[in-house]
C-alpha positions in Angstrom: -65.5 -8.6 83.0 -65.2 -11.8 80.9 -63.7 -11.8 77.5 -66.9 -13.0 75.9 -69.1 -10.4 77.7 -67.8 -7.5 75.6 -66.2 -9.2 72.7 -68.2 -12.2 71.4 -66.4 -15.1 70.0 -67.7 -14.4 66.5 -64.9 -11.8 66.2 -62.4 -11.9 63.4 -60.2 -15.0 63.0 -58.5 -17.4 60.6 -59.5 -20.8 59.4 -58.5 -24.0 61.2 -56.4 -23.9 64.4 -56.9 -25.4 67.9 -58.2 -24.4 71.3 -55.8 -25.5 74.1 -56.7 -24.6 77.6 -55.4 -21.1 78.3 -54.2 -21.0 81.9 -53.8 -17.2 81.6 -55.5 -16.6 84.9 -52.4 -17.7 86.7 -50.6 -14.5 85.9 -52.7 -12.1 83.8 -53.5 -9.9 86.8 -49.9 -9.9 88.1 -48.4 -6.5 87.6 -44.9 -6.3 86.2 -42.3 -6.4 88.9 -38.6 -5.6 88.5 -36.0 -8.4 88.9 -33.4 -7.6 91.6 -29.9 -7.5 90.3 -27.9 -10.7 90.8 -24.2 -11.4 91.2 -23.3 -12.4 87.6 -24.8 -12.3 84.1 -24.1 -14.5 81.1 -24.7 -13.0 77.7 -24.5 -15.3 74.7 -23.3 -13.5 71.6 -25.9 -15.3 69.4 -29.2 -14.3 70.9 -30.9 -13.5 67.6 -31.5 -14.9 64.1 -28.4 -14.2 62.0 -24.7 -13.7 62.7 -23.7 -13.7 66.4 -22.5 -10.3 67.8 -18.8 -9.6 67.9 -17.3 -9.0 71.4 -15.8 -5.5 72.0 -14.6 -6.1 75.5 -11.9 -8.1 77.2 -11.6 -10.0 80.5 -11.2 -7.6 83.4 -12.7 -4.6 81.6 -15.1 -2.4 83.6 -18.5 -1.8 81.9 -21.5 0.4 82.6 -25.2 -0.5 82.4 -26.3 0.0 78.8 -22.8 0.1 77.4 -22.2 -1.7 74.1 -20.1 -4.8 74.8 -20.6 -6.5 71.4 -21.1 -5.1 67.9 -23.2 -6.3 65.0 -21.2 -8.8 62.9 -23.1 -8.0 59.7 -26.4 -6.6 58.5 -28.4 -9.5 59.9 -26.9 -9.1 63.4 -27.4 -6.7 66.3 -25.4 -5.1 69.1 -25.3 -6.4 72.6 -25.2 -4.3 75.8 -24.3 -4.8 79.4 -27.3 -5.1 81.7 -25.3 -3.9 84.7 -22.4 -1.9 86.0 -19.7 -4.5 86.5 -16.5 -6.2 85.3 -16.1 -8.7 82.5 -15.2 -11.8 84.4 -15.0 -14.3 81.5 -15.2 -14.5 77.7 -15.9 -18.1 76.8 -18.3 -20.8 75.7 -21.6 -21.1 77.6 -24.8 -23.1 77.6 -27.8 -21.5 76.0 -31.6 -22.0 76.3 -31.6 -23.8 72.9 -29.5 -26.6 74.4 -26.3 -25.7 72.5 -23.2 -23.9 73.5 -22.1 -20.5 72.2 -19.5 -17.9 72.7 -20.5 -15.3 75.3 -19.6 -12.7 77.8 -19.9 -13.1 81.6 -20.2 -10.0 83.7 -19.7 -9.8 87.5 -22.0 -7.1 89.0 -20.5 -4.2 90.8 -22.1 -4.6 94.3 -21.6 -0.9 95.1 -23.3 0.6 92.0 -26.7 2.1 92.1 -27.3 0.5 88.6 -29.0 3.6 87.3 -28.9 4.6 83.7 -28.8 8.2 82.6 -31.6 8.9 80.2 -30.2 10.3 77.0 -32.9 10.6 74.3 -31.9 9.8 70.7 -32.8 12.7 68.3 -34.8 10.6 65.8 -36.2 13.7 64.1 -32.8 14.5 62.7 -32.4 10.9 61.3 -33.1 9.8 57.8 -34.3 6.3 57.1 -30.8 4.9 56.9 -29.8 6.5 60.2 -33.0 5.1 61.9 -32.2 1.6 60.7 -28.6 1.9 62.0 -29.8 3.3 65.4 -32.2 0.3 65.9 -29.4 -2.1 65.0 -27.1 -0.4 67.5 -29.8 -0.6 70.2 -29.8 -4.4 69.9 -33.5 -4.5 69.3 -35.0 -7.8 68.1 -38.5 -9.3 67.9 -39.6 -10.0 71.4 -42.4 -12.4 70.5 -39.9 -15.2 70.6 -38.3 -15.4 67.2 -35.7 -12.7 68.0 -35.4 -11.6 64.4 -33.4 -8.4 64.2 -35.9 -5.5 64.0 -33.8 -3.2 61.8 -33.8 -5.9 59.1 -37.6 -6.0 59.2 -37.8 -2.2 59.1 -35.6 -2.0 56.1 -38.1 -1.9 53.2 -36.5 -3.2 50.1 -36.5 -1.1 46.9 -39.7 -1.8 45.0 -41.6 -2.7 48.2 -44.0 -0.6 50.2 -45.4 -0.7 53.8 -49.1 0.3 53.7 -50.1 -1.2 57.1 -48.2 -1.6 60.4 -49.7 -4.5 62.3 -48.9 -5.0 66.0 -49.2 -8.4 67.5 -50.8 -8.3 70.9 -52.5 -11.7 70.5 -50.2 -13.7 72.8 -52.1 -16.9 71.8 -49.7 -19.3 73.6 -51.2 -20.8 76.7 -49.9 -19.5 80.1 -48.0 -16.5 78.7 -49.2 -13.0 79.7 -46.1 -10.7 79.3 -47.5 -9.0 76.2 -50.9 -8.6 77.9 -49.3 -6.8 80.9 -47.2 -4.7 78.5 -50.3 -3.4 76.8 -52.0 -2.7 80.1 -49.1 -1.0 81.8 -47.2 0.6 78.9 -49.9 1.6 76.4 -48.5 5.1 75.9 -45.1 3.6 75.0 -46.7 1.3 72.5 -48.6 4.2 70.7 -45.4 6.3 70.8 -43.4 3.5 69.3 -45.9 3.2 66.4 -45.6 6.9 65.7 -41.8 6.9 65.8 -41.6 3.9 63.5 -44.2 5.4 61.1 -42.1 8.5 60.8 -39.8 6.4 58.6 -42.2 3.8 57.2 -44.9 6.2 56.2 -47.7 3.7 56.4 -51.3 4.6 55.9 -52.7 2.9 59.0 -51.8 0.7 61.9 -53.6 -2.1 63.5 -53.2 -3.5 67.0 -54.4 -7.1 67.1 -55.5 -8.4 70.5 -57.2 -11.7 71.4 -60.6 -11.2 73.0 -59.5 -12.7 76.3 -57.7 -9.4 77.1 -60.6 -7.0 77.4 -58.7 -4.6 79.7 -55.9 -4.2 77.1 -58.4 -3.7 74.3 -60.2 -1.0 76.3 -57.1 0.9 77.4 -55.5 1.0 73.9 -58.8 1.8 72.2 -59.3 4.8 74.4 -55.7 5.9 73.8 -55.7 5.6 70.0 -58.8 7.7 69.7 -56.7 10.7 70.7 -54.3 10.3 67.8 -54.5 11.9 64.3 -52.7 8.9 62.7 -55.3 6.1 62.2 -54.6 3.2 64.6 -57.3 0.6 65.0 -57.5 -1.9 67.9 -58.9 -5.1 66.5 -60.3 -7.8 68.9 -59.6 -11.3 67.5 -61.1 -14.7 68.4 -59.3 -16.7 71.1 -57.7 -19.4 69.1 -54.2 -20.9 68.6 -52.1 -19.8 66.6 -53.9 -16.5 66.2 -50.7 -14.6 66.9 -48.8 -16.0 63.9 -48.4 -13.1 61.5 -50.0 -14.9 58.6 -53.0 -15.8 60.7 -53.4 -12.1 61.9 -53.2 -10.9 58.3 -55.8 -13.4 57.2 -58.1 -12.5 60.1 -57.8 -8.7 59.8 -57.3 -8.1 56.1 -58.8 -11.3 54.7 -55.7 -11.8 52.6 -53.4 -14.8 52.4 -49.6 -14.5 52.3 -48.6 -16.6 49.3 -46.3 -19.6 49.8 -42.7 -18.5 50.0 -43.6 -14.9 50.4 -43.5 -12.5 53.4 -46.2 -10.1 54.9 -44.4 -7.2 53.2 -45.4 -8.7 49.8 -48.9 -7.7 50.9 -47.6 -4.3 52.1 -47.9 -5.3 55.7 -45.2 -5.1 58.4 -45.9 -7.1 61.6 -44.3 -6.2 64.9 -44.7 -7.5 68.5 -46.1 -5.0 71.1 -43.0 -5.5 73.3 -40.7 -4.7 70.4 -42.5 -1.5 69.6 -42.3 -0.5 73.3 -38.5 -1.1 73.1 -38.4 1.3 70.1 -40.0 4.0 72.2 -37.8 3.4 75.2 -34.6 3.6 73.1 -35.5 6.8 71.3 -37.1 8.6 74.2 -34.7 7.4 77.0 -31.7 6.1 75.2 -32.2 2.7 76.8 -31.0 -0.2 74.5 -32.4 -3.7 74.8 -30.9 -4.8 78.1 -34.0 -6.1 79.8 -37.3 -7.7 78.8 -40.7 -8.7 80.4 -40.9 -12.4 81.1 -43.9 -14.4 82.3 -42.9 -16.8 85.0 -45.7 -19.2 85.5 -47.1 -22.7 85.7 -49.1 -24.9 88.0 -45.9 -26.2 89.6 -44.6 -22.7 90.4 -45.3 -21.2 93.8 -45.8 -17.6 92.8 -46.5 -16.9 89.1 -45.5 -13.4 88.0 -44.6 -11.1 85.2 -41.0 -9.9 85.7 -38.8 -7.3 84.1 -35.6 -9.3 83.8 -32.1 -8.0 82.8 -30.8 -10.0 79.9 -28.3 -12.6 81.0 -30.0 -13.3 84.4 -29.8 -17.1 85.3 -33.2 -18.8 85.0 -32.6 -20.2 88.4 -32.6 -16.8 90.0 -35.9 -15.8 88.3 -37.6 -18.9 89.5 -36.3 -18.3 93.0 -37.8 -14.8 92.9 -41.2 -16.4 92.2 -41.0 -18.7 95.3 -39.4 -21.7 93.6 -41.0 -24.8 92.2 -43.3 -27.2 93.9 -42.5 -30.9 94.7 -44.8 -31.7 91.9 -42.7 -30.0 89.2 -41.8 -32.2 86.3 -40.6 -30.0 83.4 -39.5 -26.5 82.8 -39.8 -24.8 79.4 -38.7 -21.4 78.1 -41.7 -20.1 76.2 -45.2 -21.6 76.1 -46.3 -25.2 76.0 -46.9 -25.3 72.2 -43.6 -23.9 70.9 -41.4 -23.6 74.0 -38.1 -25.4 74.5 -37.6 -27.9 77.3 -34.7 -27.0 79.6 -32.1 -29.4 81.0 -30.5 -26.9 83.4 -31.7 -24.0 85.5 -28.4 -22.2 85.0 -29.0 -21.0 81.4 -29.6 -17.3 81.0 -32.7 -15.3 80.1 -32.0 -14.1 76.6 -33.7 -11.5 74.3 -36.1 -14.2 72.9 -37.2 -15.5 76.3 -41.0 -14.7 76.5 -41.7 -17.0 79.4 -40.5 -19.5 81.9 -43.1 -22.3 82.4 -43.0 -24.9 85.1 -45.3 -27.9 84.5 -46.5 -30.5 87.0 -46.5 -34.3 86.9 -50.1 -34.5 85.7 -49.4 -32.2 82.8 -46.4 -34.1 81.4 -46.3 -37.6 80.0 -44.4 -39.4 77.4 -46.7 -40.5 74.5 -46.4 -43.9 73.1 -46.4 -43.5 69.3 -48.9 -45.5 67.3 -49.5 -45.8 63.6 -51.4 -43.0 61.8 -55.1 -43.9 61.6 -55.9 -41.4 58.8 -58.3 -39.5 61.0 -57.5 -36.2 59.4 -57.4 -34.2 62.6 -54.0 -32.7 61.8 -55.2 -31.6 58.4 -58.2 -29.9 60.0 -56.0 -28.2 62.6 -53.2 -26.9 60.3 -53.7 -23.1 59.9 -51.7 -23.2 56.6 -53.9 -26.0 55.1 -50.8 -28.2 54.8 -51.1 -32.1 54.8 -49.3 -33.1 58.0 -50.3 -36.7 57.6 -48.5 -37.1 54.3 -45.5 -35.1 55.4 -45.2 -37.2 58.5 -45.2 -40.4 56.4 -42.6 -39.0 54.1 -40.4 -37.8 57.0 -40.6 -41.3 58.5 -39.2 -42.7 55.3 -36.5 -40.0 55.0 -38.0 -38.7 51.7 -37.0 -35.1 52.4 -37.1 -33.8 48.8 -40.6 -35.2 48.3 -41.7 -33.2 51.4 -41.0 -30.0 49.4 -43.8 -30.9 47.1 -46.1 -30.7 50.1 -44.7 -27.2 51.1 -43.0 -28.3 54.3 -40.9 -25.2 54.3 -44.1 -23.1 54.8 -44.6 -24.8 58.2 -43.9 -22.4 61.0 -43.9 -25.2 63.6 -46.9 -24.1 65.6 -47.4 -27.8 66.7 -51.2 -27.7 66.2 -50.9 -31.0 64.3 -49.0 -32.7 67.1 -51.4 -31.3 69.7 -54.5 -33.0 68.1 -52.8 -36.3 66.9 -54.5 -39.2 68.7 -51.7 -41.5 67.8 -49.0 -39.4 69.6 -47.0 -38.9 66.4 -44.3 -36.2 66.9 -45.3 -34.5 63.6 -43.8 -31.0 64.2 -40.5 -32.5 65.5 -40.2 -34.5 62.3 -40.9 -31.4 60.2 -38.3 -29.4 62.1 -35.7 -32.1 61.3 -36.8 -32.2 57.6 -36.5 -28.5 57.2 -33.0 -28.5 58.8 -31.8 -31.2 56.4 -33.3 -29.5 53.4 -31.7 -26.1 54.3 -28.4 -27.8 54.8 -28.7 -29.5 51.4 -29.7 -26.3 49.7 -26.7 -24.5 51.3 -24.3 -27.3 50.1 -25.6 -27.0 46.6 -25.3 -23.3 46.6 -21.7 -23.5 47.7 -20.9 -26.1 44.9 -22.3 -23.7 42.3 -20.2 -20.8 43.4 
């Protein structure tokens, strides 16, 4: 069944955006397979937005699969757990997928262990809201859509705020990636269960599951399942368009409301959560399984056997690629994530971390270095920007180093979807310049804040 046969492309959507080729067919029918255990795992302490975790183990210490090896170092921080039975072989500084180096823990796998975890459900019915938030933090759960924002922080509704709608992101609008798609097809009961567990504490009126129309099997499976629940959950097919999976775009498409500049979805009484994250909620409270593994799409035209793989956190990227048959002679570039927002990798020895949604191998004909030309004022970037920003003007200001002036054009609202760079005929690296500008402006604001205290 084609996506358009049952769900026509006049389904709900947002304004602007782009239509890159999808390449979903490489892996969208590949059932999730489990990654075999490898000899050694590297776990950076900073796998999430916020303060890095604080190590609780020492070199030579034996650890069990699922055991907490690092604690949260503050409220915007989460715990970290061992993905295997083994021994801590090193505590040091290691390369990360972001290209930097961070403190981390290396664990040598016990070759004689069965690597089985004992299921110990967490009695969430006895928890109050504060206890629930603490449990999610101790489980190490973060947003699995790629941003890796600590989930307990998002679930902590500030005083004076209210959550009226829970909105699950099953759009997965990045080309090539299909991990969320397979999660919805293969773990639909866990997704519904996670919603119900979460809503026990949020007490929302309704939940939405947003899914792009190119996933008709996921839409059908979840639609049949939600019909059996008393709590209202609506599965909403959305138009196939990038970046449909951005939370502001989903809210615009489903509720017809715009998240104001500088505000969050919760200001519209909406809490947005990735389907993989909500599955992790169910698995922790039902089985006692902390976030020690995640589903990763391993794909690309220059990969021999695309797949969706359940990978223990800390597994070397090289081992995952080898599981999928290795790369072809035509391979030119490897990214973690999708082609629009993914990060290019310089080494195959960096580990899969909590925010790794995909490993993408591109061929020679898909990679080329653009020669940058002057802006021709064509306006394509303006037409593409889903937030109605002015990338042309911001690009000119960035080139001149006029960072403060970029604030007047709301550069901080940019969530770096790269739609502007994708459509630019002059090959101008717009989103990269905005990323630099935002970093400089944040650093400047932090310095000014420190001066005033």
